[in-house]
N, C-alpha and C positions, 0 to 999 in steps of 0.2 A: 710427548717430547718435543722439549724448544729448543731451538738453537737461537742464539745472539749472537750478533757479528757485529764490532765497533769497534769503527777508523779513528784516524788520529783526527785531531784540530783541526776544521776548517774555516775559512775566514766565509761572512755570513753569506757575499756571492756566489760561495760557492755551494753553499744548504743549499741556495735558493737554486740554483740553476741545477742540483741531482733531485729536488722536489719534482721541478717541471717534467724532467726524464722519466722518471716514476710513475706521476702522474700521465702524461702520457701515454706512456706504457701499460696502461689498466685502462684505456680508455681507446674506441673502434676512432677511426677517420671522421666518424658521421658525426659521435660523441660529440669528437673536439668542432667541428665545422659548427655543431650547431650550441656550444659554448661562444664561439666568437662572431655569432650571428646577432643580427638587434634584436630580435628578444630571446634573452637569457633564459626563460623560461620554458621554452622549448628542449625535449629531449627526446631521444631516439626510442620508434618505436621498436619491440621484442621482434625478431626474427619469424617470419610466417611458421606452421607449427607448435608455436612454442607456448599458446594459451593453454592450461590444462584443462578444462572440462570442454568448452568451447572454442573456434578457432578467431578469440575477437583479440583487438587491440587493450595493452594497458591504457586506462583511464587514468585523468587525473584533472586535478580542480586548481585551474590555476587563473579564475578570473581575476579583474583586477580591484574587484569590491568583494569582501566576503560576506555585506551581507546582502548582496542577490536573494531577492526569493524565488526567480526562474529558474528550469532547469535549463536554459538554453545559453547561460551563463555559462556554465559549466567546462570546458576546455579539457582536452585530455594533449600530452604531450605526443608528437609525431603530426600534429597541428591534422590528427584526424580526432570525430568523435564516439564515445563506445557505442557500439551499438542497441546495448540495452537504453541508455540513455536515449539516442535517438530514436526509439523505438517508444519510446514512453512522449515524448516533444511530438511523435507523431500525431497522437491519438487526438483524436475531435471527440466532442459531448455531445453524443444522442438528444439534450435535450433543447427544445425549441425558444432561440432566445425572445426575451420579451414574457414569457411564460408564465403561468402560474408557475412551474418548476423551478423555472428560472428565475424566478424573485426568493424563492426561497434557498435557491442555493447561494445566490450573493449573497442574501444576508448571513448565514450560517459561517460560510469563507472570510468574510468580514471581519469575525469576531473570532476566528478563531486561535487559539493560543499557537498554534505552529511551533507545536514541542518537537514534532519530525523535522522540522526546516531549520531548528538548533544541533540535530545531530547532524544533519547533513552540511551543513558549517563546518562542526569539527572535524568532522571526517575530512570535507577539502582541507582544513587547518593541515593537520595531519597528512595530507598527500602531500603538501605545497613543500611540509619540512621533511618529508622523505625525498624529494623531487632531486636535491643533489647530496642524498648522502653518500655518492662518491669522491667529490672532494673533499679532499687535507680536514682534518679536525685539527684546529690549534685554539690552547690555551695555559694560562700562566700556571706557574710551578715557582713555589714559594719555601723554599726551607731552613730551617736554623743550626748552626752550626755550632759545633762543640766552644767556638769564643764567642756566641751569640751573636753571632753573625746572622741576620739574614741574605738570605743568597735568591735573587728570584733571576729566572729563566723562563724562555718559550718555548713551551713543545708545537712541536710537529708531526702529527703522525697520520702515514694514508695508507690506506687498504692496497696493497699490489695482486693480489688471488685471494677469494673471497669463497670459491666451489658456487659463486653465483648467489650469496645471501644478502648482498645490498640491491640487488635485482629484484631479485625476491621479495625485499621489505620495498620497495616501489610499486613491486603488482598487488602484494596484498592492502597497500591505502588503497590505489586504484579502485581494485574491486571494493575496498570499504566500502569509496565513492559512490561505486553504482549499488552498493545495498541499500546506503543512506537515500538515493533517489529514489531507488524502485518503494524503501519503506515512507517518503514522501506522498508518493504518489498511491498507496494505498491506504496514507493515511487522510489524504485528503476528500477522495472518492470514498470511504466507508464513513467520514462525515456528514459527507454529501446524502449516503446513503440512508444514515441515520435519521438526516433529519425530511428526505425527503417520505419516510416512509410514516414517518409523526403525521407532517400534514397529510400521505394517504388514509392514516387512521381516522384522522378528526374529519376528512371528506366521506369518507364511509359513515362517520357517525351521524353525519346531517346528511346525508341520502336514507339512512334505516328513522331517522329524526322525521323526516318527511312522509317516507310510510305509513311509521308508526302515527303520525299525526291526522292523514285522513283516513288510513284505515281505523282509525281512533273514535271518528266523526261520525262513520259511518255505522260503526255497531255499536254509539251509544242513539243511534238514529232506530236500530233496530230495535234496544233494549225499550225505549220509549215505546214503541210500537208492541212490545210484548207488555208490556204495562201495563198500556191504555186494553188489551186483551185480556189480560188480568183479570184487569179491575171490570170488566166486560163480562165476565164469566163465561170466556170463549176458550181462551189459553189456560193452562195451570202454571202452578206456582213454580213448577222444578226448572220448568223451561226459562220462566222469568232469571230464577237462580245459573243457570247454566249460563246465560248471556250475559248474564252481570260478573260473573267468573272471567268471560274472555275479554271482558270490557275493562277488568282490572289488571286481566295479564297483558293488554295494549297502551297500559296505563304507563305500567314497570317498565316495559320495553319501551317506551316513549324516554322516561325518567332516563333509564340507563344510556341513549345516545343520547341525551343532552350531556352526559356526566361523562360521556366518553371523549365527545365534542372538546369540554373543554379543557380535562385533563391535559389531550394530546395536544392542544394549540397553547397550552398555559407553557407546556415542555418545552414545545417549539420556542415558543417568543424566549423563554428562559437560554434554551443555546444560541436564540440570537442576536442573544439580547435587547430587543425590542420590542414592539408590537407587532406581532404578525395576523392579529385577526381580522384586517381588511384585505388579506390574500384569500380567493377563491379561486374556484376552477379546478380542470383536470385537462391534461395532454397525455395523449398516448407516449411512450417511452418503449421502440420496436430496436431491441439489441441485433446484430448481425452477429452468428457465431459461424455461420461456413464462410472460410476464407478472410478469417477477420484477425485478430492479432493474436500475442500469444497472452492467457491471461497473469496478470501481477506476480501472483506466491509463485508462479514459475520460472517466472523473469530474475525473482526472489532465490527461491532456489541454486538458480546456475550464478547467479552475484554471491551467493554465500558457500556454494563450490567452489567456483573460483577461488574463494580465499582461504578456504580451507586449504584448496591445494596450495598454491604460495605460502600457504603456512608450514604445509610440508616442506616443501623446498628448501623454508629458511631452518627447522628445524634438522634436516638433512645435513644441510651445510653446517650446520653448526658441531655435529659430529666430527667431519672432517677437518686435517688442518688446512689453515689457509696460511698468508706472507703478509706481512705490516711491516713496511718501513717508515723512521720513524726517524728525528733529533730533537736537539736541544740548542737552543741559543741565548746565552748569557756572555756575562764578563767579557768581553769579545772574543770569544770561544765559543767554537759550534761542536756538535757530536753528533754521527749519523748512523745510523745501524738498523739491524732487518731481524726481524724475530718471525719465526716459523712457529707454529703451533694452533692450538684451536680451543675453542670455549670447555673441553671438556676433554679426558684422557681417553686413549684407546683403549678398550678393557675386553674382559672375553663377553661380553653381551653386547659389544659395539655391533657385532653385524645381525643379530637379534633386534637391535634398534634401528638401522637406517630400514631392514625389513617391515619391520611395525610403520617407517614412514610411506614406504609405498603403498602397506594398503593401507594407511591413511587415504591415500589419492585415490584407489578403488572405492572405498566406501563414501569418496565427496562426491564422486561421479553416481554411484547405484543411487547415494540420496536423492541426485537431481534424476533420476530415470522411476523413483517413488515418486516423487513430487510430480511431474508430468503425469502416471498412472491414474497418480488420487484425483488430479485437478481432470482427467477426463470423464472419471466419473465422477464428478462433483457436476460436470457443466451438460454431460448427458441426462444427469438425474434432471436437474433445474429444465433443459430442454422437453424433455420427455414429457414433465409436467405444464413445462406451458399449452405442450399439445393439448394436453388434457382436461386442460382448466380452456381452452380456446373452443373445442370440442363441448364440454361441460355448459358454459355458457352459451353454446346456440342453440342447445337442448331444453334449457331453460327458459333461455326468450323464449320460443314456441311452445312449452309447456302454460307459462304465465299468460301468452294471449288466448291458448287455449283454456284457461280454468277461465280469464277474463269472459270469454264466450259464454262459457256454461254458467258464472254466477250472472252474469244480463238474462241468460233464459231463464235460469229458476225467478228469478224476480220476478220478471215480465208473468213468468205463469201465477208466481204468487199475485201478483196483482190483478192480472186478468180470469184466474180459475180457481183462486183459492191453493193453491200448492202450500203446503203447511210451512210455517217461516220458519222454522227449524233446517228446516234442510238446507233453502238457503242462507240462513248464517252459517251450515256448516260449508258450505258450497263456499258464500265469501272469506271463511276462516283457512281451507285450505289454498283460495290464490294468494292470501296475503302470504302463506306460509312460502308458497313457490317463487315470491317476490321477493323475498327476505334473500333466500337462495342466490338468486339471480343476483340481488347485489352484492353478496361476499364473495361469489366467482368473480363477478367485474372487479373490485378491490384486491384480492387476491392472487389474479392475474399479473398485476401490476406491480405488486410486492417481487412476484419474479421477477419478471423482467424488468427491473430497476436490481436485484440482486446479482441476474450476469452481465450487468450492464459495469454496476463496482467491481465484478470477475476480471473486468476486460479494459479498467479504467474510464471508463465512457459516460463518465456524470461530469467530469471536467476537461476543460480542451489543455492536451499536456504543457501548451505552452503559456498557460496560467496558472499551476502548479507552484 
């Protein structure tokens, strides 16, 4: 049901005065103070306890330049920054400056298309558009009369009471900026993580290539000795065939390592849009989980949860009646009216629709809790895997040292006391296998640490995102 009251014709001055009174009536004193302040883009923050999912202040993107690439330039109404965005800016990279990892990270970030940044810019513009949605809306109205004359007038409309719809729209836009900011941080860290993993894969291939090349030369020496012994009738041909098979296997391993290195470096160079073959070396990345920051996917869940609750508030306001004042100005006359109504008519199912809105709020909160639980599981799995890899790496290094000493002992016995050469070959092959396992564990541990750092947004400084 809608009720519309129209008064008599008023002068233009009277219309403007009435509009000002209506505008003042729908705003708080603090809101008016902000409007009259030197910074007209500052709007009052929500009152404590109004944040739907977490007690945060609504965030607005009111930077003077919409082309900024830094999260530090995202301002909010009320003079405060969103805790989510503050947390993103405060994060620091675990990559040592000037290291090989740092060179790789800088190269891939310089060539990044930054699609997420465009999404953040769009969210900030939408937020700025919604920042003053409580102001009157003005537009022309042109109609054709029965006498074929055009009648032009100016329409003014001001929301007096809307059950919090406009505020919910501002909150929705603010949380949309938060979600876009987290998305930008995630995209940036994921890109650096992908590049570092390619580089680690290339370094692993180089390490394996060195191990295979050294082992291949030693195995070729054994094959030469066995060939001479076969020619002299000391060893049989079967021993030579076994040794040659082991040598061919080492040749294949060496070829695979070279191909893996070339493939990884080619992909990394394509990602960085520059030649990365001159980068070499490794540095440790040691993420700290205990007492650290909140993972990025949890921040994303919170921002999206806040946004969903704001959307629910908008839907609820649309189901309830609102009061709107409006008027027209034209041909020296003015008309002012007040309309009471809503976006939809009240029906039998209105109550159930309101309950569904409340249920969507609860679903948003539960979604955040589920995201936090899932993230804790992933973090604990990665951390326990990291602990296990460190233990296995220590054990593997000890086994490699023992295998080398055993090989040296067998080789000495072969030279001095006539121990069968195939015993030496088998011991040497076992030592090579253990050394490869040690190399694999070393680089697998680096991959795990990169994954953990990316989850927490610690591969890129937050101020540089």
